[in-house]
C-alpha positions in Angstrom: 0.0 0.1 0.1 1.2 3.1 -1.0 1.5 6.5 2.1 -1.7 7.9 0.2 -3.2 4.6 0.0 -2.6 4.5 3.8 -3.3 8.2 4.6 -6.9 7.2 2.8 -7.5 4.6 4.7 -6.4 5.9 8.0 -9.0 9.0 7.3 -11.5 6.3 5.9 -11.6 4.2 9.1 -12.2 7.6 11.3 -15.0 8.6 9.0 -16.7 4.7 9.5 -16.5 4.6 13.2 -18.1 8.0 13.3 -21.3 6.9 11.3 -21.4 3.1 12.6 -23.8 4.3 14.7 -26.4 6.2 12.8 -26.1 3.9 10.1 -26.8 0.7 12.2 -30.1 2.1 13.7 -30.6 1.6 9.1 -30.0 -1.8 9.3 -32.2 -4.6 9.6 -31.3 -7.7 11.1 -30.7 -9.6 8.1 -28.5 -12.6 9.0 -28.4 -15.3 7.2 -29.6 -18.7 8.7 -27.2 -22.1 7.6 -28.3 -22.9 4.4 -30.3 -19.8 3.3 -29.5 -18.3 0.3 -27.3 -15.3 0.1 -28.7 -11.9 -0.6 -29.3 -10.8 -4.4 -26.4 -8.4 -5.2 -27.1 -4.5 -5.8 -27.6 -3.5 -9.5 -24.6 -2.5 -11.4 -24.4 1.4 -11.4 -25.4 2.8 -14.9 -23.9 6.3 -15.8 -26.0 9.3 -16.0 -25.9 11.6 -19.4 -22.9 13.3 -19.7 -22.6 16.5 -17.6 -25.2 15.0 -15.1 -24.3 14.2 -11.2 -22.5 10.5 -11.2 -24.7 8.1 -8.7 -23.0 6.1 -6.7 -24.8 2.8 -5.1 -24.7 2.8 -1.2 -22.9 0.0 0.9 -23.7 -1.0 4.4 -21.6 -1.5 7.0 -20.3 -5.0 7.8 -19.7 -4.6 11.4 -23.3 -4.1 12.4 -24.8 -7.6 11.3 -21.2 -9.3 9.8 -23.4 -12.7 9.4 -25.2 -11.5 6.8 -22.1 -11.3 4.6 -20.4 -14.3 5.9 -19.5 -17.4 8.2 -16.9 -19.3 10.1 -17.1 -23.0 9.5 -16.3 -25.6 12.8 -12.2 -25.5 11.8 -12.1 -21.4 11.8 -12.2 -21.2 7.8 -13.7 -17.6 7.1 -15.9 -17.5 4.2 -17.7 -14.3 2.8 -20.2 -14.3 0.2 -19.9 -13.1 -3.4 -22.1 -13.5 -6.2 -20.2 -16.2 -7.5 -20.5 -18.3 -4.2 -18.4 -18.0 -0.8 -15.0 -17.4 -1.0 -12.4 -18.1 1.9 -11.1 -15.3 2.8 -8.5 -16.5 6.1 -8.4 -18.8 9.1 -9.9 -17.4 12.9 -8.7 -19.3 15.8 -8.3 -16.9 18.5 -11.9 -16.6 19.8 -15.7 -17.6 19.0 -16.8 -17.6 15.3 -18.6 -14.1 16.4 -15.4 -12.4 17.1 -13.8 -13.5 13.8 -16.5 -12.5 11.7 -16.2 -8.7 13.7 -12.5 -8.7 13.0 -12.9 -9.1 9.1 -15.9 -7.3 8.8 -13.8 -4.6 10.2 -11.5 -4.8 7.5 -14.3 -4.5 4.6 -15.4 -1.3 6.7 -12.0 -0.1 6.7 -12.1 -0.6 2.4 -15.7 0.7 2.5 -14.8 3.6 4.2 -11.8 4.1 2.1 -14.4 4.0 -1.1 -16.8 6.9 0.7 -13.3 9.4 1.0 -12.8 8.8 -2.6 -16.6 9.7 -3.5 -16.8 12.6 -1.3 -13.7 13.7 -2.5 -14.9 13.3 -6.3 -18.3 14.8 -5.5 -16.5 17.7 -4.1 -13.8 18.1 -6.3 -11.1 18.2 -4.2 -8.0 16.2 -5.5 -6.9 14.9 -8.6 -9.1 12.9 -10.6 -6.4 11.2 -11.8 -5.1 10.0 -8.3 -8.2 9.2 -7.3 -9.1 6.4 -10.3 -5.7 5.4 -9.8 -6.8 4.8 -5.9 -10.0 3.3 -7.3 -9.0 1.3 -9.4 -6.7 -0.1 -7.1 -8.5 -0.9 -4.6 -11.4 -2.7 -6.7 -8.5 -4.5 -7.4 -7.5 -5.8 -3.7 -11.4 -6.1 -3.6 -11.3 -9.7 -5.5 -9.0 -11.2 -2.9 -9.4 -9.1 0.1 -9.4 -10.7 3.4 -12.5 -9.0 4.3 -16.6 -10.0 5.2 -18.9 -7.7 3.8 -21.1 -6.5 1.0 -17.9 -6.9 -1.4 -20.7 -7.2 -4.6 -22.0 -3.4 -3.2 -18.8 -2.4 -2.6 -17.0 -3.5 -5.8 -20.3 -2.0 -7.8 -20.2 1.4 -6.0 -16.3 1.6 -6.8 -17.1 0.8 -10.4 -19.2 3.9 -10.3 -16.2 5.6 -8.8 -13.8 4.4 -11.2 -16.3 5.6 -14.5 -16.9 8.6 -12.3 -13.2 9.5 -12.4 -12.4 9.2 -15.5 -15.0 11.3 -16.9 -13.7 13.8 -13.8 -10.0 13.2 -15.5 -11.4 13.9 -19.3 -13.0 17.1 -18.2 -10.0 18.1 -16.4 -7.8 17.0 -18.9 -9.6 19.0 -21.6 -9.7 21.8 -18.9 -6.0 21.8 -18.4 -6.0 21.8 -22.5 -8.1 24.7 -22.4 -6.0 26.4 -20.2 -2.9 25.7 -21.5 -4.2 27.1 -24.8 -4.9 30.5 -23.0 -1.8 30.2 -21.5 0.2 30.2 -24.8 -2.1 32.7 -26.3 -1.3 35.0 -23.8 2.4 34.5 -24.2 2.0 34.5 -27.5 0.6 38.2 -27.0 3.3 38.8 -24.8 5.8 37.5 -27.2 4.1 39.8 -30.0 4.2 42.7 -28.2 7.7 42.6 -26.9 8.8 42.0 -30.7 7.0 45.1 -31.5 8.5 47.1 -28.8 11.9 45.5 -29.8 12.3 46.3 -33.2 9.9 49.3 -33.4 9.7 51.8 -30.2 12.1 54.7 -29.3 10.6 55.5 -26.2 13.3 54.0 -24.0 11.7 54.9 -20.4 8.3 53.5 -21.4 9.4 50.3 -22.8 12.1 49.0 -20.4 9.0 50.0 -17.7 7.0 47.8 -20.3 9.1 44.6 -20.3 9.6 44.7 -16.5 5.9 44.3 -16.2 5.3 41.9 -19.1 8.0 39.9 -17.1 5.9 39.9 -13.9 2.9 39.1 -16.3 5.0 36.1 -17.9 5.8 34.3 -14.4 2.1 34.5 -13.8 0.9 32.7 -16.6 1.1 28.8 -15.3 -0.2 25.3 -17.0 2.0 25.4 -20.0 4.0 21.9 -20.6 7.8 22.3 -20.1 9.2 22.0 -23.8 6.5 24.7 -25.0 7.3 27.2 -22.3 11.4 27.6 -22.7 10.7 27.8 -26.3 8.1 30.5 -25.8 10.4 31.8 -23.3 13.3 32.1 -25.8 11.4 33.9 -28.3 10.6 36.5 -25.6 13.7 36.4 -24.4 15.2 37.2 -27.6 12.8 40.4 -27.9 14.1 41.6 -24.9 18.1 41.3 -25.9 16.8 42.8 -29.3 14.9 45.8 -27.1 18.7 45.8 -24.9 21.0 46.2 -27.9 19.4 49.1 -29.6 18.5 51.1 -26.8 22.3 50.3 -25.7 23.0 51.6 -29.3 21.0 54.3 -28.7 22.8 55.6 -25.8 25.8 54.9 -26.8 25.1 57.2 -29.8 23.5 59.5 -27.4 27.1 59.4 -25.1 28.9 59.8 -28.2 26.7 63.2 -29.3 26.7 64.5 -26.1 30.4 64.3 -25.4 31.0 66.0 -29.4 28.2 68.5 -28.1 30.1 69.4 -25.1 33.6 69.6 -27.0 31.8 71.7 -29.3 30.4 74.0 -26.5 33.9 74.8 -25.0 35.0 76.3 -28.0 32.1 78.3 -28.3 32.3 79.6 -24.6 36.4 79.9 -25.2 35.9 82.4 -28.1 32.9 84.2 -26.9 34.9 84.7 -23.4 37.8 86.2 -25.8 35.5 88.6 -27.5 34.1 90.5 -24.0 36.3 93.4 -24.4 35.9 93.9 -27.7 35.2 97.5 -28.8 34.8 96.5 -32.5 31.3 96.8 -31.7 29.5 95.6 -34.9 31.5 92.6 -36.4 31.8 91.7 -32.7 28.2 91.7 -32.3 27.6 89.8 -35.2 29.7 87.5 -34.4 28.1 86.7 -30.9 25.0 86.2 -33.5 26.6 83.2 -35.3 28.4 82.0 -32.3 24.4 81.7 -30.8 23.5 79.9 -34.2 26.6 77.3 -33.9 25.8 76.8 -30.1 22.0 75.7 -31.0 23.4 73.5 -33.7 26.1 72.5 -31.5 23.3 69.4 -30.2 22.8 68.8 -26.2 25.7 67.4 -23.8 24.2 66.3 -20.2 22.2 68.7 -18.3 24.8 69.5 -15.7 27.7 70.5 -18.3 25.4 71.8 -20.9 23.6 74.7 -17.7 27.2 75.2 -16.8 28.2 75.9 -20.3 25.7 78.2 -20.8 26.2 80.3 -18.3 29.3 81.0 -19.0 28.7 81.5 -23.0 25.6 83.9 -21.6 27.8 85.4 -19.2 30.1 86.6 -21.6 27.5 87.4 -24.3 26.1 89.4 -21.7 29.2 91.4 -20.5 30.1 92.2 -24.3 26.6 93.5 -24.6 26.2 95.7 -21.5 29.5 97.3 -22.3 28.5 97.8 -26.1 24.7 99.5 -24.4 26.9 101.6 -22.3 28.7 102.8 -24.9 26.0 103.4 -27.1 24.2 105.3 -24.5 27.3 108.0 -24.4 27.5 108.0 -27.7 24.3 108.8 -28.4 24.4 111.6 -25.6 27.5 112.8 -27.6 25.5 113.1 -30.6 22.6 114.3 -29.0 25.0 117.2 -27.9 26.6 117.4 -31.9 23.1 117.7 -33.4 22.7 120.8 -31.6 25.6 122.4 -31.9 24.8 121.5 -36.0 21.4 123.2 -35.3 23.2 126.3 -34.4 25.9 126.2 -37.0 22.9 126.0 -39.2 21.0 129.1 -38.4 24.2 130.8 -38.5 24.6 129.5 -42.0 21.4 130.5 -43.3 22.1 134.1 -42.3 25.5 134.7 -44.7 25.1 137.7 -46.5 25.3 136.7 -50.7 25.8 140.6 -51.7 29.4 139.9 -50.8 29.9 136.8 -53.1 33.7 136.2 -51.7 32.8 137.0 -47.8 30.2 134.5 -48.2 32.3 131.8 -49.4 34.5 132.3 -46.7 31.7 132.4 -44.3 30.6 129.1 -46.0 34.3 127.3 -45.4 33.9 128.4 -41.7 31.4 127.1 -41.3 32.1 123.5 -43.2 35.4 123.3 -40.9 33.4 123.7 -37.7 30.9 121.4 -39.0 33.0 118.5 -39.6 35.0 119.5 -35.9 31.4 119.0 -33.7 31.5 115.3 -35.4 28.8 112.8 -35.8 25.3 113.3 -35.2 22.5 110.3 -34.0 21.6 108.3 -37.4 17.9 109.0 -38.0 19.2 112.6 -38.0 22.2 112.5 -40.7 20.3 112.7 -43.9 18.7 115.6 -42.5 21.4 117.7 -41.8 23.3 117.1 -44.7 20.5 118.1 -46.9 20.1 121.9 -44.9 23.3 122.1 -45.2 23.7 121.1 -48.6 21.0 123.9 -49.2 23.3 126.4 -47.7 26.3 125.4 -50.0 23.9 125.3 -53.0 22.9 128.9 -52.3 26.3 130.3 -51.7 27.6 128.1 -55.5 24.7 130.0 -57.2 26.1 133.4 -56.2 29.3 132.5 -57.4 28.0 131.1 -60.7 26.2 134.3 -61.4 29.1 136.8 -60.5 31.4 134.6 -62.8 28.7 134.8 -65.4 28.3 138.4 -65.2 31.8 139.2 -65.7 33.1 137.0 -68.3 33.9 138.8 -71.8 32.7 135.5 -74.1 29.1 136.1 -71.9 29.2 140.3 -72.7 30.2 139.4 -76.8 27.7 136.7 -76.6 25.5 139.4 -75.2 25.8 141.9 -78.2 25.8 139.6 -80.7 22.4 138.5 -80.0 21.2 142.2 -79.7 22.7 142.8 -83.1 20.6 139.5 -84.8 17.1 140.9 -83.1 18.1 144.4 -84.6 19.1 142.6 -88.3 15.6 140.5 -88.7 13.7 143.6 -86.9 14.9 145.8 -90.0 14.2 142.7 -92.3 10.5 143.1 -91.3 10.5 146.5 -91.3 11.5 146.1 -95.0 9.2 143.5 -95.8 5.8 144.8 -95.0 7.3 148.1 -96.7 7.4 146.0 -100.0 4.5 144.4 -99.7 5.6 141.0 -99.0 3.7 139.6 -96.3 5.6 136.5 -96.2 9.1 137.5 -96.3 8.1 139.9 -93.2 6.3 137.1 -90.9 9.2 135.1 -91.3 11.6 137.9 -90.6 9.3 138.6 -87.0 10.1 134.9 -86.4 13.4 135.0 -86.3 13.5 138.2 -84.6 11.0 136.8 -81.4 13.9 134.0 -81.8 16.7 135.8 -80.8 15.0 138.2 -78.9 14.4 135.1 -76.1 17.8 134.0 -76.3 19.2 137.5 -76.1 17.0 138.1 -72.8 18.8 134.8 -71.1 22.1 135.9 -71.7 21.4 139.0 -70.1 20.1 137.0 -67.2 23.2 135.4 -66.7 25.5 138.5 -66.5 22.9 139.7 -63.8 
């Protein structure tokens, strides 16, 4: 007997003894007189339709009336009544026949209690149906030669019912295990599919890493798969994890290289920015700082700590330069405003230059121009205004000089005399033609006289 069977027998014996008193009240005195026919065996159990609750034939305790199921002959041989007649089960020499029957009846009740325990486990769904089937089959086989006195036929039928029900339960458990296995395989294949997608496609490294950790815990919770299949599934899942780990490692290695390169480049930019801090070449230096800023943005990012420290130095150098430039521009602007006020006064003075004396006017203009240049620059937005106003004064003086020169030019005087002579000539021709009654020649001469008269007027204006 195995340890499992021994435990079951022990439990069954305890159950039997606890129920003997109750069962005794329900059993009639059914002792079989010597020579009487043995009681008819109970009918074999018939299994119900699939899915129905199993029916197990009841078996009475042999301890209540062992003489109903067996006898002890004069030489002490003990017999049990079976469907095929009597079967010797042992010899009793230790006492009277009643004690012998009670002894063998107690053994039967142990087997009966063991069977009842299997029935309770089967109907309650406790234990493994396969183990119950093994126990019931072994007990049924032992019963054929068991040294017991009791309703062996009824107990055999009861065990037949237990075996049949256990077979059905085992088949149901096998189907349930197969379904659970399929579900478990499907769950793990779904985890593998997700893992393979993450391994090949994702760039959300933190999220994917956390998800892989969660999937491992979920993987551990999925049970019911045979070792071979589970190992094959795990290899696929593990390959996906390794692929993800390689991609993530390569990404961060490249990121480290890029950060190192970015740090080196930004250190160069910081060094140049700091070297320009004291420059007074405001325009080109400001332009270079803009270029450095564009280069900084294109350099990429390094670690946050290094990036913050380098940026603080770069921005500090930039701020220092532009603060100096701003202060210099403020001082320059104040100077330019003063220059503008001085040039306003100078322009007012230039507007009062007397043009009647051309030489004096030219001298006064030269003095204004010299002092104008000495004053220096004005605000940029007023440069064009001041240049235009000074040019007006210069144009007025130049025009006066030109008029005087033209008035004193001998060539101009000769041209005026020539124009006057031609006017007089054409006027005489017109008068002569009128006197002769030649109207056409008179009109042509008058037209020529008018043309030369206009040129004469212009020449005379130039000499004034």
